[in-house]
N, C-alpha and C positions, 0 to 999 in steps of 0.2 A: 382608696377606696379599703375601710379596714375593714372585717373577716366578719360572720353574726355569728359565726357558729367557729368551736372548738376543732371538732371532727371532721371533716370530708372525709373522700377514699383512700386521698395522696399518705394525710394525717397514720390513717386508720393502720397503711400499710409498712407506715414506716414508726411506729410500735410495736407492730407482731413480726416487722424484720429480729427484733431482740427474742423474740421466742424462736428456739428455736431445740427440737426435743433431740432429746442423745442415747435416750434411752429404749435399746433396742424390742425391746419388749414390748413399750408400749406403743412404739412406734406402732408393731405387728401389731398391736390391738387399736388405735385409730383404726388401723388400714382395712379389719376387721369387721368395726365398727360402719365405717364406711361405702363398703362391698357392702352390708345388710343390713343397713335402713337402719341399726341401731340406736340408740341416744345418750353422747357419753359426753361427758361436762368438756362448756367450749375449754380452750388452750389457757384464756385470757383469762376465763372464771376456776381453774384448778391453778394458774398462779398466784392468783388473787387467792383462795383459798392456804395454798400451803405457808404465802408471808401470811394471813390470820393462825395456821399454827405454829409457826419459826419463833411466832411472838406471844403465841397468848401458856403455849406449850403444856396445850389437854395430856391432865391422863390416864384416864377414860371418852374416848369418841362413837357417836351413833352416830350410826346409818341411813337412812328409809327411802332405800329403794338401791336397791346391789348393783343393780343390771348385770355387767360382763365384768364387773370389776375395777374397771380403768380409775375411778376417782381414788377406792378404794385400795388398791394397790401405792398411787398414789401419796395419800393419807400417811400408812404402813411403812412408807418410806424418809418419809417427815420426821416424823414421834422418833421415841429414844425408845429403847429396846423393855423398857418399867414399864412403857406405857398398853394400852390398851383397846381394839376394838372390836366396835358390833356390827354387824351392817344385815338389812330384810331386805329381803327378793322372794317379790311372786312365785315371779316365771320359775317352771322344773329346766329350765330350757337355757335360761339365761343363769340358773341356777348353777347347772353342771359347769358351763362352758369360767362361771365366775373361778367355781375352789379350780379350772385346770390352770388357767390360768397364776394365781394363787399360789397353787404348788408355783408352778417356775417357773414362777421371782421369787422361791424358799420363806415364803408368809405362815403358811400354814398355821403356823405355833405362836402366831401376834391375828394373826383375824378366826371371826366364829361369824360364820352361815346360821344366820337362821334361814328356813326356806319355811314360806307360809306366808298368810295375810299381816299386816300389820296393824293396821286397824287391832284384830283378837293378841299377835305375837306384842305388844308395847306393855299392854298394858298389866302385862304379865313380865316385864324383866324386873328384875330384880337389884337392880346397880343406879345410878344416879352420875348422870352425867355432866363433865363438866363443858362440852361440844358437841354438835348437834346438827345432821347434817340432812336434809330433806330434799329428794328429785323422782319424788316416785307419781302415782297416779294424780294430773291435777283435779279427776274429779273425785280427791280423798283428800285435797291436803288443810284442809282447813280442819276436816275431825282430825288427820295425823297428829297435824301442826296441838292442837288446842291438846294430846295426848302429849304430845313430844314435848311441851311448855312443866309437863309435871314431873317430871321424869330425868329436867334440869335441873342440876345446880344455883342455889344463888352465883349469883360474877357468870356465871355460864356464857359459849356461845351459843345464839341457833343461826345460820348461815340457810339460805332456800333462793334452790333457786328459779329459774324460767318466770319471774315475776313480773317481765317484760312484754312477756309472750311471740314472741320473735314480731313486737314490733304492735300487735293486735292493744294489747288492754290504755295502749297513746292515741288507738286511732279511732277513727267513723266509721272508714267505710274496712270491713269484717267481712271474708267471704264465710259462705254459708258455712260448711267443715269447720269454722273455727268460733263460729258466736256465743256456741255455749261453750265451753272449752275459755272461750276470753272472761267471759262473762261470770266463772266461776274465780277465773283470775283478777279478775277486779273487784273480788267479794274480797280476798282474799289475802288481797291487797289493803281494803281497806280495816279489815281485820288484827292484818296484821300490823299494822303502823299505829294502830286505836287500842293493844294490846295492854293493858297498865301495868302490870310485870317487867313489860320488857322497854326500855328507849333502843326504837328500832333505824333503822332508815336504809332505802331502795337506791340497788346505785345502779349507772349504766355500763354496766361489767358483764361481757359473754351475752346472752339471754338476759340481764339482767337480773341484779343480784342481792338477797332482803340480809341484813346485816342486823341481830337483837341481840342485845346484854341486858341476862336476867335482871331486873336492879331488888326484889325482893320474891 
């Protein structure tokens, strides 16, 4: 009897077996994030981000939501020395941790962290970016997205994480504590997929990745 799905746990485990982190610093960061309940980018999503960067080769990159700098460091290791990365983090604790990890990775000359509210920082940024990665507080997603699009070059790429939101975006049974955030994600997805200036798609990678290319 044919299977009605492509991905079952066996298939997921098989695909995941090809992803083995060899960078000791990233392994250390993953362990720290697990032990301290700090959300970082899913490994499958991180691999996809790295593939996009390898294909697109952006010269300028903006990350909205640094956390401890896990994805920031992964990005910096892919991009060449002539490229630069700007990243924004609200939490003072995460800002300090990210700076420590970035220094440990010897990437302080390539990464600039802006500490504060991204809603206030983005309008003041003078740069226009080839690639923007949005992974911040869900309650601000739509407002941040609308600001970020103005800072994205024509032909540039925007990547947005958590658009399946633990699967709840497509579920009819949502735990009470996730109801508000799920509604925000569903509202965001509708806007993201219907933004006239973007060619957009949502992919079932990690917790759901939105990819948009600015067409005008």
